[in-house]
C-alpha positions in Angstrom: -23.4 8.0 6.9 -20.1 6.6 7.5 -18.2 6.9 3.8 -15.1 4.7 3.5 -13.4 6.1 0.4 -10.3 5.0 -1.7 -8.2 7.4 -3.2 -6.2 5.5 -6.0 -2.5 5.9 -6.3 -2.2 9.5 -7.3 -4.1 12.7 -6.2 -6.0 12.5 -9.3 -7.3 8.8 -8.7 -10.5 9.2 -6.4 -13.5 8.2 -8.8 -16.5 10.4 -9.2 -18.3 8.3 -7.3 -15.8 9.2 -4.5 -16.0 13.0 -5.1 -19.6 12.7 -5.3 -20.1 11.4 -1.7 -17.2 13.8 -0.3 -19.8 16.8 -1.7 -22.3 15.4 0.9 -20.4 14.9 4.0 -19.8 17.5 6.6 -16.5 16.4 7.4 -13.6 14.8 5.5 -11.0 12.9 7.7 -7.7 11.3 6.4 -6.2 8.1 7.5 -2.7 8.9 6.9 -0.7 6.4 9.1 -0.2 3.4 7.4 1.6 4.8 3.9 3.5 7.3 2.7 1.5 9.3 0.3 3.3 10.5 -3.1 1.6 13.8 -3.1 0.8 16.7 -0.3 -2.6 16.8 1.6 -2.9 20.0 0.1 -2.9 19.3 -3.2 -5.6 16.6 -2.6 -7.7 19.6 -0.8 -7.9 21.5 -4.1 -9.0 18.7 -6.1 -11.7 17.7 -3.9 -12.4 21.4 -2.6 -12.9 20.5 1.3 -10.6 20.9 3.9 -9.0 17.6 4.9 -8.4 16.6 8.6 -5.3 14.1 9.1 -6.3 11.1 11.8 -3.9 9.5 13.9 -4.3 5.4 14.6 -6.3 6.0 17.8 -8.8 8.4 16.1 -10.0 5.6 13.3 -9.9 2.6 16.0 -11.6 4.6 18.7 -15.0 5.5 18.6 -14.6 8.8 17.1 -15.6 8.2 13.5 -18.6 6.4 14.8 -20.1 9.0 16.8 -19.7 11.9 14.4 -21.0 9.5 12.1 -24.2 9.0 14.2 -24.8 12.8 13.5 -23.9 13.8 10.2 -22.3 12.4 7.0 -18.8 12.0 7.2 -15.9 10.5 5.1 -13.0 8.8 6.1 -9.9 8.7 2.9 -8.1 5.9 2.4 -4.9 5.8 0.2 -5.6 3.1 -2.7 -8.5 0.7 -2.1 -10.1 1.4 1.4 -10.0 -2.4 2.4 -6.9 -3.5 0.5 -3.9 -3.1 2.9 -5.9 -1.9 5.8 -9.4 -3.6 6.2 -11.0 -1.3 9.0 -13.2 -4.2 9.9 -13.8 -3.1 13.4 -14.7 0.3 12.5 -17.0 -0.9 9.7 -18.5 -3.6 12.5 -18.7 -0.7 15.3 -20.8 1.6 13.3 -23.2 -1.1 12.1 -23.7 -2.3 15.9 -24.3 1.5 16.2 -27.0 1.3 13.6 -25.3 3.7 11.3 -25.0 2.8 7.9 -21.9 2.6 5.8 -20.3 2.7 2.3 -17.4 1.5 0.8 -16.3 3.2 -2.3 -13.2 1.4 -4.2 -10.4 2.9 -6.2 -7.3 1.4 -7.6 -4.8 -0.1 -5.4 -1.3 -0.9 -5.4 -2.0 -4.7 -6.5 -3.8 -3.3 -9.6 -0.5 -1.1 -10.8 1.8 -4.2 -9.9 0.3 -5.8 -13.6 3.0 -3.0 -14.9 5.8 -5.3 -14.1 4.6 -8.0 -16.2 4.0 -10.4 -13.6 0.8 -12.2 -13.9 -1.3 -11.3 -10.9 -3.0 -14.7 -10.5 0.4 -16.0 -9.8 1.1 -14.1 -6.7 0.7 -15.7 -3.2 -0.1 -14.0 0.3 0.7 -10.7 0.7 3.2 -9.8 4.0 4.6 -6.7 5.4 8.2 -5.4 6.5 7.6 -3.4 9.6 10.6 -1.0 10.2 12.7 -2.1 12.8 13.9 -0.5 15.9 16.5 -1.4 18.7 14.9 -4.2 20.0 12.4 -5.1 17.5 13.7 -6.9 14.6 11.0 -9.3 13.2 11.8 -11.1 10.0 8.4 -13.6 10.4 7.5 -11.6 6.9 9.6 -14.2 5.2 7.9 -17.0 6.5 4.9 -16.1 4.1 7.5 -15.7 1.3 8.9 -19.2 2.1 5.3 -20.4 1.9 4.6 -18.4 -1.4 7.8 -20.1 -2.8 7.0 -23.6 -1.9 3.9 -23.2 -4.4 5.9 -21.3 -6.9 4.1 -18.3 -6.1 5.4 -14.5 -6.3 5.5 -12.6 -3.0 4.7 -8.8 -2.6 6.3 -7.3 0.6 4.7 -3.7 1.7 7.1 -1.9 3.5 6.7 0.4 6.6 5.8 4.0 6.5 8.9 5.9 6.5 11.3 3.0 5.7 13.8 4.1 3.0 14.8 1.6 0.3 18.3 0.9 1.9 17.1 0.3 5.3 14.4 -2.1 3.9 17.4 -4.1 1.7 19.4 -4.2 4.9 16.7 -5.9 6.8 15.5 -8.4 4.0 19.2 -9.5 3.6 19.7 -9.9 7.7 16.4 -11.7 7.7 17.4 -14.0 4.7 20.4 -14.8 6.6 18.8 -15.5 9.5 16.3 -17.8 7.9 19.1 -19.5 5.5 17.4 -18.1 2.6 18.8 -17.0 -0.7 17.8 -13.8 -2.2 18.8 -13.0 -5.6 17.0 -10.5 -7.8 14.4 -8.3 -6.5 11.7 -6.2 -7.9 11.2 -2.6 -6.6 8.2 -0.7 -7.2 8.0 3.0 -6.3 5.0 5.4 -6.4 3.2 3.4 -8.7 0.4 4.8 -10.4 2.0 8.3 -10.8 3.9 9.8 -13.4 7.3 9.3 -11.3 6.7 5.8 -10.7 9.6 3.4 -11.1 10.3 -0.3 -11.4 13.5 -1.7 -10.9 14.7 -5.4 -11.1 18.4 -6.1 -10.0 20.5 -8.2 -7.4 20.2 -6.9 -3.8 23.7 -5.4 -4.0 22.9 -3.5 -6.7 19.6 -1.9 -5.8 21.7 -0.9 -2.4 23.1 2.0 -4.5 19.8 2.9 -5.9 17.4 5.5 -4.2 13.7 5.5 -4.8 10.8 7.9 -3.6 8.2 6.7 -1.0 6.0 4.9 -1.1 7.5 1.8 -2.5 7.2 -2.2 -2.0 9.2 -5.1 -2.8 8.4 -8.1 -4.7 10.4 -11.4 -4.6 9.5 -13.4 -7.6 9.1 -17.3 -7.8 9.4 -19.2 -11.1 8.5 -16.7 -13.9 7.2 -17.3 -17.4 9.4 -16.2 -19.9 7.0 -13.8 -21.2 7.1 -12.4 -17.6 10.6 -12.3 -17.4 10.6 -10.3 -20.8 7.8 -7.9 -19.7 9.5 -7.4 -16.3 13.2 -6.3 -18.0 11.3 -4.3 -20.3 9.3 -2.3 -17.7 12.6 -2.2 -15.6 14.7 -0.6 -18.3 12.1 2.0 -19.5 11.8 3.2 -16.1 15.5 3.6 -14.6 
């Protein structure tokens, strides 16, 4: 059996169902290459009572987990909800082709926590991701999704790459907006949502450049807001500065 288990948004976010499944498993693996965790792996080990082995992308996307699941019950732990930002569809399909049973155990995702901003979740459009730029790699196509969402007055959630700082993310956003001839006004920054240290910032790009937040974080570009959304957002932002 291969269990794919969501961890939720904090070290105590795993469900009772998830803990019960972990108790049956011979090996516990962690997918740790798609998000910056807001806690230490050692803290999670104390909660689940078992040793965790952190995997790199090649281990998850290769045949390692499928081979091992054919011999004994194993678990792959994923931050948030296991099929939200990273679907692991190929892993599930490979397991099925090999005749190995899989079980998905869900938990809270970042999208659940975004309701705390006051924005109405059904008004969000397609979700997009901002990769960390490198010397010869400066993609700005994530803003094409933002444009598409804005055309139907939908809010845009931008997930940021692992290790990307707020300062760099805002710089990439500013440059990309200029390239796309887009006007970026107020931005929402959500940091470590679901934890006691969560922050919701709502301000101009220039003002946010002076701020610093802990990883992980995401950006939201809101489209037309209902007055209740704006009132709730401003209230949430003021209470978490």
